[in-house]
C-alpha positions in Angstrom: 174.2 -179.6 11.6 171.8 -181.0 14.3 171.2 -184.5 15.6 167.9 -186.2 15.5 165.2 -184.6 17.6 164.4 -186.8 20.6 160.9 -188.1 21.3 159.5 -186.0 24.2 156.0 -187.6 24.6 155.7 -190.2 27.4 158.8 -189.1 29.4 158.8 -189.6 33.1 158.9 -187.0 34.5 157.3 -185.1 31.6 159.3 -183.1 29.2 160.4 -179.8 30.6 160.1 -176.4 29.0 163.8 -176.4 28.5 163.7 -179.8 26.7 160.8 -178.6 24.5 162.6 -175.4 23.6 165.8 -177.3 22.8 163.9 -179.6 20.4 162.2 -176.6 18.8 165.5 -174.9 18.2 166.9 -178.1 16.7 163.9 -178.2 14.3 164.4 -174.5 13.4 168.1 -175.0 12.7 167.5 -178.1 10.6 164.8 -176.6 8.4 166.6 -173.2 7.9 170.2 -174.4 7.7 171.2 -171.9 10.3 173.8 -173.6 12.4 175.0 -170.6 14.3 172.7 -167.8 15.3 174.0 -164.3 14.2 172.7 -160.8 14.8 171.0 -161.1 11.4 169.2 -164.3 12.3 168.7 -164.1 16.0 165.2 -162.5 16.1 163.5 -164.7 13.5 165.2 -167.8 14.9 164.2 -167.0 18.5 160.6 -166.1 17.5 160.2 -169.3 15.4 161.7 -171.4 18.2 159.3 -169.9 20.8 156.3 -170.4 18.5 157.2 -174.0 17.8 157.8 -174.7 21.5 154.4 -173.3 22.3 152.8 -175.6 19.6 154.7 -178.6 20.8 153.6 -177.9 24.4 150.0 -177.8 23.4 150.4 -180.9 21.3 152.0 -182.9 24.1 149.2 -181.8 26.5 146.5 -182.9 24.0 147.9 -186.3 23.1 146.9 -189.4 25.1 149.4 -191.1 27.4 151.9 -193.5 25.8 151.9 -197.1 26.6 155.7 -197.4 26.6 158.2 -194.6 27.4 160.4 -193.4 24.5 163.4 -195.6 23.7 165.9 -192.8 23.8 166.8 -190.4 26.6 166.6 -186.7 25.7 170.0 -185.0 25.6 169.3 -182.6 28.5 168.8 -185.7 30.7 172.1 -187.2 29.9 175.0 -186.8 32.4 177.6 -186.1 29.7 175.5 -183.4 28.2 174.9 -181.7 31.5 178.7 -181.8 32.1 179.3 -180.1 28.8 176.7 -177.5 29.5 178.2 -176.8 32.9 181.7 -176.5 31.4 180.5 -174.0 28.8 178.8 -171.9 31.4 182.0 -172.0 33.5 184.1 -170.9 30.5 181.7 -168.2 29.6 181.6 -166.8 33.1 185.4 -166.9 33.2 185.6 -165.1 29.9 183.2 -162.4 31.1 185.2 -162.0 34.3 188.3 -161.4 32.3 186.5 -158.7 30.3 185.3 -157.0 33.4 188.7 -157.0 35.0 190.4 -155.9 31.7 192.6 -159.0 31.6 194.1 -159.7 28.2 192.9 -162.9 26.6 192.1 -164.4 23.2 188.7 -165.0 21.6 
């Protein structure tokens, strides 16, 4: 399912919109049990994720500064996660290129 949601309050630099949205999506997946978004679940999951991200953004803005930074580094700030994301993007682009050129391939 999903890993623990990382603490975003008190990060330096502050949490990005991408990090907040990723945490919101983790929350939505956890509470709904939706591990893979399908055509049937896409719209409600995306809407809930955006609403929760908006709430979290307002909450982080309203809370006072932390005395200590969080003990864990958010996944999107970890080098190994960035490498996996870059690899997935590269593979997706290659897959789309094969479709565009009509090259036979497996799914």
